[in-house]
CHARMM internal coordinates of N, CA and C (Angstrom, degrees):
IC EDIT
DIST 1 N 1 CA 1.4516
DIST 1 CA 1 C 1.5292
ANGL 1 N 1 CA 1 C 110.26
DIST 1 C 2 N 1.3511
ANGL 1 CA 1 C 2 N 115.35
DIHE 1 N 1 CA 1 C 2 N -43.45
DIST 2 N 2 CA 1.4600
ANGL 1 C 2 N 2 CA 118.11
DIHE 1 CA 1 C 2 N 2 CA -179.17
DIST 2 CA 2 C 1.5218
ANGL 2 N 2 CA 2 C 111.56
DIHE 1 C 2 N 2 CA 2 C -64.06
DIST 2 C 3 N 1.3234
ANGL 2 CA 2 C 3 N 117.02
DIHE 2 N 2 CA 2 C 3 N -36.47
DIST 3 N 3 CA 1.4626
ANGL 2 C 3 N 3 CA 118.51
DIHE 2 CA 2 C 3 N 3 CA -179.29
DIST 3 CA 3 C 1.5252
ANGL 3 N 3 CA 3 C 111.17
DIHE 2 C 3 N 3 CA 3 C -68.50
DIST 3 C 4 N 1.3320
ANGL 3 CA 3 C 4 N 116.87
DIHE 3 N 3 CA 3 C 4 N -34.72
DIST 4 N 4 CA 1.4648
ANGL 3 C 4 N 4 CA 119.32
DIHE 3 CA 3 C 4 N 4 CA 177.77
DIST 4 CA 4 C 1.5192
ANGL 4 N 4 CA 4 C 110.49
DIHE 3 C 4 N 4 CA 4 C -66.06
DIST 4 C 5 N 1.3293
ANGL 4 CA 4 C 5 N 116.13
DIHE 4 N 4 CA 4 C 5 N -41.69
DIST 5 N 5 CA 1.4691
ANGL 4 C 5 N 5 CA 120.20
DIHE 4 CA 4 C 5 N 5 CA 177.83
DIST 5 CA 5 C 1.5141
ANGL 5 N 5 CA 5 C 109.82
DIHE 4 C 5 N 5 CA 5 C -66.20
DIST 5 C 6 N 1.3282
ANGL 5 CA 5 C 6 N 116.79
DIHE 5 N 5 CA 5 C 6 N -42.46
DIST 6 N 6 CA 1.4620
ANGL 5 C 6 N 6 CA 120.77
DIHE 5 CA 5 C 6 N 6 CA 179.23
DIST 6 CA 6 C 1.5226
ANGL 6 N 6 CA 6 C 110.47
DIHE 5 C 6 N 6 CA 6 C -62.27
DIST 6 C 7 N 1.3330
ANGL 6 CA 6 C 7 N 116.73
DIHE 6 N 6 CA 6 C 7 N -43.89
DIST 7 N 7 CA 1.4655
ANGL 6 C 7 N 7 CA 120.01
DIHE 6 CA 6 C 7 N 7 CA 179.25
DIST 7 CA 7 C 1.5171
ANGL 7 N 7 CA 7 C 111.15
DIHE 6 C 7 N 7 CA 7 C -63.59
DIST 7 C 8 N 1.3313
ANGL 7 CA 7 C 8 N 116.97
DIHE 7 N 7 CA 7 C 8 N -39.01
DIST 8 N 8 CA 1.4654
ANGL 7 C 8 N 8 CA 120.23
DIHE 7 CA 7 C 8 N 8 CA 178.42
DIST 8 CA 8 C 1.5180
ANGL 8 N 8 CA 8 C 110.49
DIHE 7 C 8 N 8 CA 8 C -64.86
DIST 8 C 9 N 1.3254
ANGL 8 CA 8 C 9 N 116.89
DIHE 8 N 8 CA 8 C 9 N -41.85
DIST 9 N 9 CA 1.4664
ANGL 8 C 9 N 9 CA 120.68
DIHE 8 CA 8 C 9 N 9 CA 178.74
DIST 9 CA 9 C 1.5269
ANGL 9 N 9 CA 9 C 110.62
DIHE 8 C 9 N 9 CA 9 C -63.85
DIST 9 C 10 N 1.3247
ANGL 9 CA 9 C 10 N 116.93
DIHE 9 N 9 CA 9 C 10 N -43.24
DIST 10 N 10 CA 1.4546
ANGL 9 C 10 N 10 CA 120.17
DIHE 9 CA 9 C 10 N 10 CA -179.94
DIST 10 CA 10 C 1.5262
ANGL 10 N 10 CA 10 C 111.10
DIHE 9 C 10 N 10 CA 10 C -65.39
DIST 10 C 11 N 1.3188
ANGL 10 CA 10 C 11 N 116.13
DIHE 10 N 10 CA 10 C 11 N -38.08
DIST 11 N 11 CA 1.4655
ANGL 10 C 11 N 11 CA 119.82
DIHE 10 CA 10 C 11 N 11 CA 177.58
DIST 11 CA 11 C 1.5254
ANGL 11 N 11 CA 11 C 110.15
DIHE 10 C 11 N 11 CA 11 C -64.17
DIST 11 C 12 N 1.3292
ANGL 11 CA 11 C 12 N 116.85
DIHE 11 N 11 CA 11 C 12 N -43.21
DIST 12 N 12 CA 1.4611
ANGL 11 C 12 N 12 CA 120.38
DIHE 11 CA 11 C 12 N 12 CA 178.15
DIST 12 CA 12 C 1.5238
ANGL 12 N 12 CA 12 C 111.34
DIHE 11 C 12 N 12 CA 12 C -64.28
DIST 12 C 13 N 1.3297
ANGL 12 CA 12 C 13 N 116.33
DIHE 12 N 12 CA 12 C 13 N -39.80
DIST 13 N 13 CA 1.4644
ANGL 12 C 13 N 13 CA 119.65
DIHE 12 CA 12 C 13 N 13 CA 177.96
DIST 13 CA 13 C 1.5190
ANGL 13 N 13 CA 13 C 111.06
DIHE 12 C 13 N 13 CA 13 C -60.21
DIST 13 C 14 N 1.3261
ANGL 13 CA 13 C 14 N 116.26
DIHE 13 N 13 CA 13 C 14 N -48.14
DIST 14 N 14 CA 1.4608
ANGL 13 C 14 N 14 CA 118.93
DIHE 13 CA 13 C 14 N 14 CA -178.26
DIST 14 CA 14 C 1.5262
ANGL 14 N 14 CA 14 C 110.84
DIHE 13 C 14 N 14 CA 14 C -66.69
DIST 14 C 15 N 1.3350
ANGL 14 CA 14 C 15 N 117.48
DIHE 14 N 14 CA 14 C 15 N -36.70
DIST 15 N 15 CA 1.4575
ANGL 14 C 15 N 15 CA 121.00
DIHE 14 CA 14 C 15 N 15 CA 178.05
DIST 15 CA 15 C 1.5232
ANGL 15 N 15 CA 15 C 110.43
DIHE 14 C 15 N 15 CA 15 C -61.89
DIST 15 C 16 N 1.3348
ANGL 15 CA 15 C 16 N 116.13
DIHE 15 N 15 CA 15 C 16 N -48.13
DIST 16 N 16 CA 1.4528
ANGL 15 C 16 N 16 CA 118.88
DIHE 15 CA 15 C 16 N 16 CA -178.00
DIST 16 CA 16 C 1.5207
ANGL 16 N 16 CA 16 C 112.09
DIHE 15 C 16 N 16 CA 16 C -71.16
DIST 16 C 17 N 1.3199
ANGL 16 CA 16 C 17 N 116.97
DIHE 16 N 16 CA 16 C 17 N -30.21
DIST 17 N 17 CA 1.4553
ANGL 16 C 17 N 17 CA 119.44
DIHE 16 CA 16 C 17 N 17 CA 177.09
DIST 17 CA 17 C 1.5211
ANGL 17 N 17 CA 17 C 110.17
DIHE 16 C 17 N 17 CA 17 C -65.49
DIST 17 C 18 N 1.3367
ANGL 17 CA 17 C 18 N 116.82
DIHE 17 N 17 CA 17 C 18 N -43.29
DIST 18 N 18 CA 1.4600
ANGL 17 C 18 N 18 CA 118.92
DIHE 17 CA 17 C 18 N 18 CA 178.39
DIST 18 CA 18 C 1.5219
ANGL 18 N 18 CA 18 C 110.91
DIHE 17 C 18 N 18 CA 18 C -66.61
DIST 18 C 19 N 1.3426
ANGL 18 CA 18 C 19 N 117.38
DIHE 18 N 18 CA 18 C 19 N -39.20
DIST 19 N 19 CA 1.4669
ANGL 18 C 19 N 19 CA 119.85
DIHE 18 CA 18 C 19 N 19 CA 177.18
DIST 19 CA 19 C 1.5263
ANGL 19 N 19 CA 19 C 110.54
DIHE 18 C 19 N 19 CA 19 C -63.66
DIST 19 C 20 N 1.3414
ANGL 19 CA 19 C 20 N 116.49
DIHE 19 N 19 CA 19 C 20 N -39.03
DIST 20 N 20 CA 1.4561
ANGL 19 C 20 N 20 CA 120.78
DIHE 19 CA 19 C 20 N 20 CA 178.50
DIST 20 CA 20 C 1.5275
ANGL 20 N 20 CA 20 C 110.58
DIHE 19 C 20 N 20 CA 20 C -64.20
DIST 20 C 21 N 1.3315
ANGL 20 CA 20 C 21 N 116.49
DIHE 20 N 20 CA 20 C 21 N -42.04
DIST 21 N 21 CA 1.4611
ANGL 20 C 21 N 21 CA 119.61
DIHE 20 CA 20 C 21 N 21 CA 178.62
DIST 21 CA 21 C 1.5175
ANGL 21 N 21 CA 21 C 111.22
DIHE 20 C 21 N 21 CA 21 C -63.75
DIST 21 C 22 N 1.3303
ANGL 21 CA 21 C 22 N 116.87
DIHE 21 N 21 CA 21 C 22 N -41.60
DIST 22 N 22 CA 1.4618
ANGL 21 C 22 N 22 CA 119.86
DIHE 21 CA 21 C 22 N 22 CA 177.80
DIST 22 CA 22 C 1.5261
ANGL 22 N 22 CA 22 C 111.07
DIHE 21 C 22 N 22 CA 22 C -64.40
DIST 22 C 23 N 1.3220
ANGL 22 CA 22 C 23 N 116.51
DIHE 22 N 22 CA 22 C 23 N -41.72
DIST 23 N 23 CA 1.4558
ANGL 22 C 23 N 23 CA 120.68
DIHE 22 CA 22 C 23 N 23 CA 179.80
DIST 23 CA 23 C 1.5196
ANGL 23 N 23 CA 23 C 111.00
DIHE 22 C 23 N 23 CA 23 C -64.67
DIST 23 C 24 N 1.3321
ANGL 23 CA 23 C 24 N 117.26
DIHE 23 N 23 CA 23 C 24 N -43.89
DIST 24 N 24 CA 1.4609
ANGL 23 C 24 N 24 CA 119.51
DIHE 23 CA 23 C 24 N 24 CA 179.55
DIST 24 CA 24 C 1.5239
ANGL 24 N 24 CA 24 C 111.23
DIHE 23 C 24 N 24 CA 24 C -66.92
DIST 24 C 25 N 1.3253
ANGL 24 CA 24 C 25 N 117.05
DIHE 24 N 24 CA 24 C 25 N -35.79
DIST 25 N 25 CA 1.4629
ANGL 24 C 25 N 25 CA 120.32
DIHE 24 CA 24 C 25 N 25 CA 176.54
DIST 25 CA 25 C 1.5251
ANGL 25 N 25 CA 25 C 110.21
DIHE 24 C 25 N 25 CA 25 C -63.83
DIST 25 C 26 N 1.3195
ANGL 25 CA 25 C 26 N 116.97
DIHE 25 N 25 CA 25 C 26 N -43.13
DIST 26 N 26 CA 1.4620
ANGL 25 C 26 N 26 CA 120.58
DIHE 25 CA 25 C 26 N 26 CA 179.01
DIST 26 CA 26 C 1.5231
ANGL 26 N 26 CA 26 C 111.53
DIHE 25 C 26 N 26 CA 26 C -65.67
DIST 26 C 27 N 1.3187
ANGL 26 CA 26 C 27 N 116.76
DIHE 26 N 26 CA 26 C 27 N -35.46
DIST 27 N 27 CA 1.4577
ANGL 26 C 27 N 27 CA 118.89
DIHE 26 CA 26 C 27 N 27 CA 178.63
DIST 27 CA 27 C 1.5219
ANGL 27 N 27 CA 27 C 111.29
DIHE 26 C 27 N 27 CA 27 C -68.62
DIST 27 C 28 N 1.3257
ANGL 27 CA 27 C 28 N 116.33
DIHE 27 N 27 CA 27 C 28 N -34.89
DIST 28 N 28 CA 1.4592
ANGL 27 C 28 N 28 CA 119.65
DIHE 27 CA 27 C 28 N 28 CA 177.82
DIST 28 CA 28 C 1.5198
ANGL 28 N 28 CA 28 C 111.36
DIHE 27 C 28 N 28 CA 28 C -67.97
DIST 28 C 29 N 1.3140
ANGL 28 CA 28 C 29 N 116.39
DIHE 28 N 28 CA 28 C 29 N -38.22
DIST 29 N 29 CA 1.4562
ANGL 28 C 29 N 29 CA 120.66
DIHE 28 CA 28 C 29 N 29 CA -177.98
DIST 29 CA 29 C 1.5203
ANGL 29 N 29 CA 29 C 112.29
DIHE 28 C 29 N 29 CA 29 C -83.29
DIST 29 C 30 N 1.2828
ANGL 29 CA 29 C 30 N 117.79
DIHE 29 N 29 CA 29 C 30 N -5.12
DIST 30 N 30 CA 1.4572
ANGL 29 C 30 N 30 CA 121.21
DIHE 29 CA 29 C 30 N 30 CA -172.15
DIST 30 CA 30 C 1.5115
ANGL 30 N 30 CA 30 C 108.24
DIHE 29 C 30 N 30 CA 30 C 101.37
DIST 30 C 31 N 1.2738
ANGL 30 CA 30 C 31 N 116.34
DIHE 30 N 30 CA 30 C 31 N 162.45
DIST 31 N 31 CA 1.4542
ANGL 30 C 31 N 31 CA 120.02
DIHE 30 CA 30 C 31 N 31 CA -174.43
DIST 31 CA 31 C 1.5214
ANGL 31 N 31 CA 31 C 113.08
DIHE 30 C 31 N 31 CA 31 C -86.86
DIST 31 C 32 N 1.3158
ANGL 31 CA 31 C 32 N 117.44
DIHE 31 N 31 CA 31 C 32 N 27.42
DIST 32 N 32 CA 1.4583
ANGL 31 C 32 N 32 CA 120.36
DIHE 31 CA 31 C 32 N 32 CA -176.07
DIST 32 CA 32 C 1.5259
ANGL 32 N 32 CA 32 C 112.65
DIHE 31 C 32 N 32 CA 32 C -64.96
DIST 32 C 33 N 1.3208
ANGL 32 CA 32 C 33 N 118.69
DIHE 32 N 32 CA 32 C 33 N -38.20
DIST 33 N 33 CA 1.4572
ANGL 32 C 33 N 33 CA 120.45
DIHE 32 CA 32 C 33 N 33 CA -176.00
DIST 33 CA 33 C 1.5079
ANGL 33 N 33 CA 33 C 113.84
DIHE 32 C 33 N 33 CA 33 C -97.97
DIST 33 C 34 N 1.2948
ANGL 33 CA 33 C 34 N 117.85
DIHE 33 N 33 CA 33 C 34 N 2.74
DIST 34 N 34 CA 1.4548
ANGL 33 C 34 N 34 CA 120.56
DIHE 33 CA 33 C 34 N 34 CA -174.78
DIST 34 CA 34 C 1.5172
ANGL 34 N 34 CA 34 C 109.06
DIHE 33 C 34 N 34 CA 34 C -100.78
DIST 34 C 35 N 1.3176
ANGL 34 CA 34 C 35 N 115.99
DIHE 34 N 34 CA 34 C 35 N 117.29
DIST 35 N 35 CA 1.4476
ANGL 34 C 35 N 35 CA 120.26
DIHE 34 CA 34 C 35 N 35 CA -178.78
DIST 35 CA 35 C 1.5063
ANGL 35 N 35 CA 35 C 112.10
DIHE 34 C 35 N 35 CA 35 C -97.40
DIST 35 C 36 N 1.2919
ANGL 35 CA 35 C 36 N 115.21
DIHE 35 N 35 CA 35 C 36 N 166.87
DIST 36 N 36 CA 1.4628
ANGL 35 C 36 N 36 CA 121.52
DIHE 35 CA 35 C 36 N 36 CA -179.61
DIST 36 CA 36 C 1.5246
ANGL 36 N 36 CA 36 C 109.92
DIHE 35 C 36 N 36 CA 36 C -65.64
DIST 36 C 37 N 1.3125
ANGL 36 CA 36 C 37 N 116.77
DIHE 36 N 36 CA 36 C 37 N -36.59
DIST 37 N 37 CA 1.4599
ANGL 36 C 37 N 37 CA 120.55
DIHE 36 CA 36 C 37 N 37 CA -178.27
DIST 37 CA 37 C 1.5298
ANGL 37 N 37 CA 37 C 111.01
DIHE 36 C 37 N 37 CA 37 C -63.04
DIST 37 C 38 N 1.3212
ANGL 37 CA 37 C 38 N 116.60
DIHE 37 N 37 CA 37 C 38 N -42.01
DIST 38 N 38 CA 1.4644
ANGL 37 C 38 N 38 CA 120.06
DIHE 37 CA 37 C 38 N 38 CA 179.49
DIST 38 CA 38 C 1.5177
ANGL 38 N 38 CA 38 C 111.44
DIHE 37 C 38 N 38 CA 38 C -63.78
DIST 38 C 39 N 1.3167
ANGL 38 CA 38 C 39 N 116.53
DIHE 38 N 38 CA 38 C 39 N -43.16
DIST 39 N 39 CA 1.4648
ANGL 38 C 39 N 39 CA 120.10
DIHE 38 CA 38 C 39 N 39 CA 179.75
DIST 39 CA 39 C 1.5207
ANGL 39 N 39 CA 39 C 110.15
DIHE 38 C 39 N 39 CA 39 C -63.47
DIST 39 C 40 N 1.3144
ANGL 39 CA 39 C 40 N 117.20
DIHE 39 N 39 CA 39 C 40 N -43.77
DIST 40 N 40 CA 1.4633
ANGL 39 C 40 N 40 CA 120.68
DIHE 39 CA 39 C 40 N 40 CA 179.85
DIST 40 CA 40 C 1.5229
ANGL 40 N 40 CA 40 C 110.67
DIHE 39 C 40 N 40 CA 40 C -63.82
DIST 40 C 41 N 1.3282
ANGL 40 CA 40 C 41 N 117.68
DIHE 40 N 40 CA 40 C 41 N -41.26
DIST 41 N 41 CA 1.4646
ANGL 40 C 41 N 41 CA 120.51
DIHE 40 CA 40 C 41 N 41 CA 178.71
DIST 41 CA 41 C 1.5244
ANGL 41 N 41 CA 41 C 111.80
DIHE 40 C 41 N 41 CA 41 C -64.64
DIST 41 C 42 N 1.3159
ANGL 41 CA 41 C 42 N 116.75
DIHE 41 N 41 CA 41 C 42 N -42.12
DIST 42 N 42 CA 1.4682
ANGL 41 C 42 N 42 CA 120.07
DIHE 41 CA 41 C 42 N 42 CA 178.67
DIST 42 CA 42 C 1.5282
ANGL 42 N 42 CA 42 C 110.07
DIHE 41 C 42 N 42 CA 42 C -63.54
DIST 42 C 43 N 1.3179
ANGL 42 CA 42 C 43 N 117.68
DIHE 42 N 42 CA 42 C 43 N -45.06
DIST 43 N 43 CA 1.4593
ANGL 42 C 43 N 43 CA 120.66
DIHE 42 CA 42 C 43 N 43 CA 178.04
DIST 43 CA 43 C 1.5198
ANGL 43 N 43 CA 43 C 111.54
DIHE 42 C 43 N 43 CA 43 C -63.21
DIST 43 C 44 N 1.3242
ANGL 43 CA 43 C 44 N 117.46
DIHE 43 N 43 CA 43 C 44 N -38.85
DIST 44 N 44 CA 1.4544
ANGL 43 C 44 N 44 CA 121.87
DIHE 43 CA 43 C 44 N 44 CA 178.73
DIST 44 CA 44 C 1.5262
ANGL 44 N 44 CA 44 C 111.25
DIHE 43 C 44 N 44 CA 44 C -63.03
DIST 44 C 45 N 1.3171
ANGL 44 CA 44 C 45 N 116.29
DIHE 44 N 44 CA 44 C 45 N -42.27
DIST 45 N 45 CA 1.4688
ANGL 44 C 45 N 45 CA 120.29
DIHE 44 CA 44 C 45 N 45 CA 179.33
DIST 45 CA 45 C 1.5233
ANGL 45 N 45 CA 45 C 110.24
DIHE 44 C 45 N 45 CA 45 C -67.31
DIST 45 C 46 N 1.3164
ANGL 45 CA 45 C 46 N 117.94
DIHE 45 N 45 CA 45 C 46 N -41.56
DIST 46 N 46 CA 1.4668
ANGL 45 C 46 N 46 CA 120.98
DIHE 45 CA 45 C 46 N 46 CA 179.58
DIST 46 CA 46 C 1.5218
ANGL 46 N 46 CA 46 C 110.59
DIHE 45 C 46 N 46 CA 46 C -63.18
DIST 46 C 47 N 1.3269
ANGL 46 CA 46 C 47 N 117.01
DIHE 46 N 46 CA 46 C 47 N -44.67
DIST 47 N 47 CA 1.4691
ANGL 46 C 47 N 47 CA 120.24
DIHE 46 CA 46 C 47 N 47 CA 179.12
DIST 47 CA 47 C 1.5229
ANGL 47 N 47 CA 47 C 110.39
DIHE 46 C 47 N 47 CA 47 C -64.32
DIST 47 C 48 N 1.3182
ANGL 47 CA 47 C 48 N 117.84
DIHE 47 N 47 CA 47 C 48 N -40.71
DIST 48 N 48 CA 1.4641
ANGL 47 C 48 N 48 CA 119.63
DIHE 47 CA 47 C 48 N 48 CA 179.45
DIST 48 CA 48 C 1.5260
ANGL 48 N 48 CA 48 C 111.19
DIHE 47 C 48 N 48 CA 48 C -65.54
DIST 48 C 49 N 1.3286
ANGL 48 CA 48 C 49 N 117.99
DIHE 48 N 48 CA 48 C 49 N -38.41
DIST 49 N 49 CA 1.4692
ANGL 48 C 49 N 49 CA 119.89
DIHE 48 CA 48 C 49 N 49 CA 176.49
DIST 49 CA 49 C 1.5186
ANGL 49 N 49 CA 49 C 111.54
DIHE 48 C 49 N 49 CA 49 C -64.53
DIST 49 C 50 N 1.3209
ANGL 49 CA 49 C 50 N 116.02
DIHE 49 N 49 CA 49 C 50 N -38.76
DIST 50 N 50 CA 1.4593
ANGL 49 C 50 N 50 CA 119.15
DIHE 49 CA 49 C 50 N 50 CA 177.62
DIST 50 CA 50 C 1.5202
ANGL 50 N 50 CA 50 C 109.92
DIHE 49 C 50 N 50 CA 50 C -63.12
DIST 50 C 51 N 1.3283
ANGL 50 CA 50 C 51 N 117.02
DIHE 50 N 50 CA 50 C 51 N -41.26
DIST 51 N 51 CA 1.4648
ANGL 50 C 51 N 51 CA 119.63
DIHE 50 CA 50 C 51 N 51 CA 179.18
DIST 51 CA 51 C 1.5263
ANGL 51 N 51 CA 51 C 111.81
DIHE 50 C 51 N 51 CA 51 C -68.58
DIST 51 C 52 N 1.3208
ANGL 51 CA 51 C 52 N 117.53
DIHE 51 N 51 CA 51 C 52 N -37.04
DIST 52 N 52 CA 1.4658
ANGL 51 C 52 N 52 CA 120.83
DIHE 51 CA 51 C 52 N 52 CA -179.96
DIST 52 CA 52 C 1.5231
ANGL 52 N 52 CA 52 C 110.84
DIHE 51 C 52 N 52 CA 52 C -67.36
DIST 52 C 53 N 1.3320
ANGL 52 CA 52 C 53 N 116.60
DIHE 52 N 52 CA 52 C 53 N -44.81
DIST 53 N 53 CA 1.4590
ANGL 52 C 53 N 53 CA 120.48
DIHE 52 CA 52 C 53 N 53 CA -175.71
DIST 53 CA 53 C 1.5313
ANGL 53 N 53 CA 53 C 112.03
DIHE 52 C 53 N 53 CA 53 C -101.13
DIST 53 C 54 N 1.3288
ANGL 53 CA 53 C 54 N 116.93
DIHE 53 N 53 CA 53 C 54 N 28.31
DIST 54 N 54 CA 1.4627
ANGL 53 C 54 N 54 CA 121.31
DIHE 53 CA 53 C 54 N 54 CA -176.53
DIST 54 CA 54 C 1.5244
ANGL 54 N 54 CA 54 C 112.06
DIHE 53 C 54 N 54 CA 54 C -60.08
DIST 54 C 55 N 1.3183
ANGL 54 CA 54 C 55 N 117.55
DIHE 54 N 54 CA 54 C 55 N -44.73
DIST 55 N 55 CA 1.4689
ANGL 54 C 55 N 55 CA 119.68
DIHE 54 CA 54 C 55 N 55 CA -177.77
DIST 55 CA 55 C 1.5267
ANGL 55 N 55 CA 55 C 111.33
DIHE 54 C 55 N 55 CA 55 C -66.08
DIST 55 C 56 N 1.3268
ANGL 55 CA 55 C 56 N 117.57
DIHE 55 N 55 CA 55 C 56 N -40.30
DIST 56 N 56 CA 1.4631
ANGL 55 C 56 N 56 CA 120.06
DIHE 55 CA 55 C 56 N 56 CA 178.75
DIST 56 CA 56 C 1.5296
ANGL 56 N 56 CA 56 C 111.05
DIHE 55 C 56 N 56 CA 56 C -66.48
DIST 56 C 57 N 1.3366
ANGL 56 CA 56 C 57 N 116.87
DIHE 56 N 56 CA 56 C 57 N -40.97
DIST 57 N 57 CA 1.4631
ANGL 56 C 57 N 57 CA 120.77
DIHE 56 CA 56 C 57 N 57 CA 178.76
DIST 57 CA 57 C 1.5184
ANGL 57 N 57 CA 57 C 110.30
DIHE 56 C 57 N 57 CA 57 C -63.99
DIST 57 C 58 N 1.3446
ANGL 57 CA 57 C 58 N 116.49
DIHE 57 N 57 CA 57 C 58 N -42.18
DIST 58 N 58 CA 1.4651
ANGL 57 C 58 N 58 CA 121.00
DIHE 57 CA 57 C 58 N 58 CA 179.17
DIST 58 CA 58 C 1.5230
ANGL 58 N 58 CA 58 C 110.56
DIHE 57 C 58 N 58 CA 58 C -63.29
DIST 58 C 59 N 1.3168
ANGL 58 CA 58 C 59 N 116.78
DIHE 58 N 58 CA 58 C 59 N -42.09
DIST 59 N 59 CA 1.4643
ANGL 58 C 59 N 59 CA 120.68
DIHE 58 CA 58 C 59 N 59 CA 178.90
DIST 59 CA 59 C 1.5256
ANGL 59 N 59 CA 59 C 111.22
DIHE 58 C 59 N 59 CA 59 C -62.09
DIST 59 C 60 N 1.3133
ANGL 59 CA 59 C 60 N 116.78
DIHE 59 N 59 CA 59 C 60 N -44.51
DIST 60 N 60 CA 1.4669
ANGL 59 C 60 N 60 CA 120.74
DIHE 59 CA 59 C 60 N 60 CA -179.99
DIST 60 CA 60 C 1.5237
ANGL 60 N 60 CA 60 C 110.69
DIHE 59 C 60 N 60 CA 60 C -63.18
DIST 60 C 61 N 1.3253
ANGL 60 CA 60 C 61 N 117.15
DIHE 60 N 60 CA 60 C 61 N -44.93
DIST 61 N 61 CA 1.4671
ANGL 60 C 61 N 61 CA 120.47
DIHE 60 CA 60 C 61 N 61 CA -179.07
DIST 61 CA 61 C 1.5195
ANGL 61 N 61 CA 61 C 110.91
DIHE 60 C 61 N 61 CA 61 C -65.09
DIST 61 C 62 N 1.3447
ANGL 61 CA 61 C 62 N 117.18
DIHE 61 N 61 CA 61 C 62 N -42.48
DIST 62 N 62 CA 1.4646
ANGL 61 C 62 N 62 CA 119.83
DIHE 61 CA 61 C 62 N 62 CA 178.37
DIST 62 CA 62 C 1.5223
ANGL 62 N 62 CA 62 C 111.74
DIHE 61 C 62 N 62 CA 62 C -63.12
DIST 62 C 63 N 1.3197
ANGL 62 CA 62 C 63 N 116.82
DIHE 62 N 62 CA 62 C 63 N -39.49
DIST 63 N 63 CA 1.4647
ANGL 62 C 63 N 63 CA 120.65
DIHE 62 CA 62 C 63 N 63 CA 177.78
DIST 63 CA 63 C 1.5229
ANGL 63 N 63 CA 63 C 110.84
DIHE 62 C 63 N 63 CA 63 C -64.02
DIST 63 C 64 N 1.3209
ANGL 63 CA 63 C 64 N 116.67
DIHE 63 N 63 CA 63 C 64 N -41.34
DIST 64 N 64 CA 1.4655
ANGL 63 C 64 N 64 CA 119.83
DIHE 63 CA 63 C 64 N 64 CA 178.65
DIST 64 CA 64 C 1.5273
ANGL 64 N 64 CA 64 C 111.35
DIHE 63 C 64 N 64 CA 64 C -63.23
DIST 64 C 65 N 1.3231
ANGL 64 CA 64 C 65 N 116.56
DIHE 64 N 64 CA 64 C 65 N -43.72
DIST 65 N 65 CA 1.4545
ANGL 64 C 65 N 65 CA 119.00
DIHE 64 CA 64 C 65 N 65 CA -179.64
DIST 65 CA 65 C 1.5284
ANGL 65 N 65 CA 65 C 112.12
DIHE 64 C 65 N 65 CA 65 C -67.02
DIST 65 C 66 N 1.3401
ANGL 65 CA 65 C 66 N 117.35
DIHE 65 N 65 CA 65 C 66 N -37.37
DIST 66 N 66 CA 1.4687
ANGL 65 C 66 N 66 CA 120.14
DIHE 65 CA 65 C 66 N 66 CA 176.02
DIST 66 CA 66 C 1.5194
ANGL 66 N 66 CA 66 C 110.09
DIHE 65 C 66 N 66 CA 66 C -62.59
DIST 66 C 67 N 1.3297
ANGL 66 CA 66 C 67 N 116.33
DIHE 66 N 66 CA 66 C 67 N -41.80
DIST 67 N 67 CA 1.4554
ANGL 66 C 67 N 67 CA 120.82
DIHE 66 CA 66 C 67 N 67 CA 179.30
DIST 67 CA 67 C 1.5278
ANGL 67 N 67 CA 67 C 110.62
DIHE 66 C 67 N 67 CA 67 C -63.71
DIST 67 C 68 N 1.3074
ANGL 67 CA 67 C 68 N 116.74
DIHE 67 N 67 CA 67 C 68 N -42.16
DIST 68 N 68 CA 1.4692
ANGL 67 C 68 N 68 CA 120.78
DIHE 67 CA 67 C 68 N 68 CA 178.77
DIST 68 CA 68 C 1.5200
ANGL 68 N 68 CA 68 C 110.45
DIHE 67 C 68 N 68 CA 68 C -63.29
DIST 68 C 69 N 1.3418
ANGL 68 CA 68 C 69 N 116.74
DIHE 68 N 68 CA 68 C 69 N -43.30
DIST 69 N 69 CA 1.4680
ANGL 68 C 69 N 69 CA 120.43
DIHE 68 CA 68 C 69 N 69 CA -179.97
DIST 69 CA 69 C 1.5261
ANGL 69 N 69 CA 69 C 111.41
DIHE 68 C 69 N 69 CA 69 C -62.43
DIST 69 C 70 N 1.3301
ANGL 69 CA 69 C 70 N 117.08
DIHE 69 N 69 CA 69 C 70 N -42.64
DIST 70 N 70 CA 1.4682
ANGL 69 C 70 N 70 CA 119.33
DIHE 69 CA 69 C 70 N 70 CA -179.86
DIST 70 CA 70 C 1.5248
ANGL 70 N 70 CA 70 C 111.23
DIHE 69 C 70 N 70 CA 70 C -67.66
DIST 70 C 71 N 1.3226
ANGL 70 CA 70 C 71 N 117.30
DIHE 70 N 70 CA 70 C 71 N -36.19
DIST 71 N 71 CA 1.4568
ANGL 70 C 71 N 71 CA 119.72
DIHE 70 CA 70 C 71 N 71 CA 178.36
DIST 71 CA 71 C 1.5088
ANGL 71 N 71 CA 71 C 111.57
DIHE 70 C 71 N 71 CA 71 C -70.49
DIST 71 C 72 N 1.3134
ANGL 71 CA 71 C 72 N 117.80
DIHE 71 N 71 CA 71 C 72 N -34.16
DIST 72 N 72 CA 1.4579
ANGL 71 C 72 N 72 CA 120.53
DIHE 71 CA 71 C 72 N 72 CA 177.07
DIST 72 CA 72 C 1.5152
ANGL 72 N 72 CA 72 C 110.87
DIHE 71 C 72 N 72 CA 72 C -67.90
DIST 72 C 73 N 1.3419
ANGL 72 CA 72 C 73 N 116.43
DIHE 72 N 72 CA 72 C 73 N -39.90
DIST 73 N 73 CA 1.4613
ANGL 72 C 73 N 73 CA 120.43
DIHE 72 CA 72 C 73 N 73 CA 179.20
DIST 73 CA 73 C 1.5263
ANGL 73 N 73 CA 73 C 111.73
DIHE 72 C 73 N 73 CA 73 C -65.07
DIST 73 C 74 N 1.3204
ANGL 73 CA 73 C 74 N 116.46
DIHE 73 N 73 CA 73 C 74 N -31.65
DIST 74 N 74 CA 1.4677
ANGL 73 C 74 N 74 CA 119.08
DIHE 73 CA 73 C 74 N 74 CA -178.58
DIST 74 CA 74 C 1.5341
ANGL 74 N 74 CA 74 C 112.22
DIHE 73 C 74 N 74 CA 74 C -76.99
DIST 74 C 75 N 1.3190
ANGL 74 CA 74 C 75 N 117.42
DIHE 74 N 74 CA 74 C 75 N -14.73
DIST 75 N 75 CA 1.4645
ANGL 74 C 75 N 75 CA 120.20
DIHE 74 CA 74 C 75 N 75 CA 179.98
DIST 75 CA 75 C 1.4587
ANGL 75 N 75 CA 75 C 110.60
DIHE 74 C 75 N 75 CA 75 C -81.08
END
COOR INIT
IC SEED 1 N 1 CA 1 C
IC BUILD
């Protein structure tokens, strides 16, 4: 089960990395090839990923803030 989840995460990472590279390339060349539909789809996918992994993101952020607080107290 963990390997299937890991493979899905890696596939999503590579998908979004390629989309990010295409988007950055289009921004460098000007927005001539970038349509509204593509931007909306990319934003929709990003928002859906945030909603899917909301608990994991919250856990990571809370852990970071706890770590920062403990390091500040030790100073």
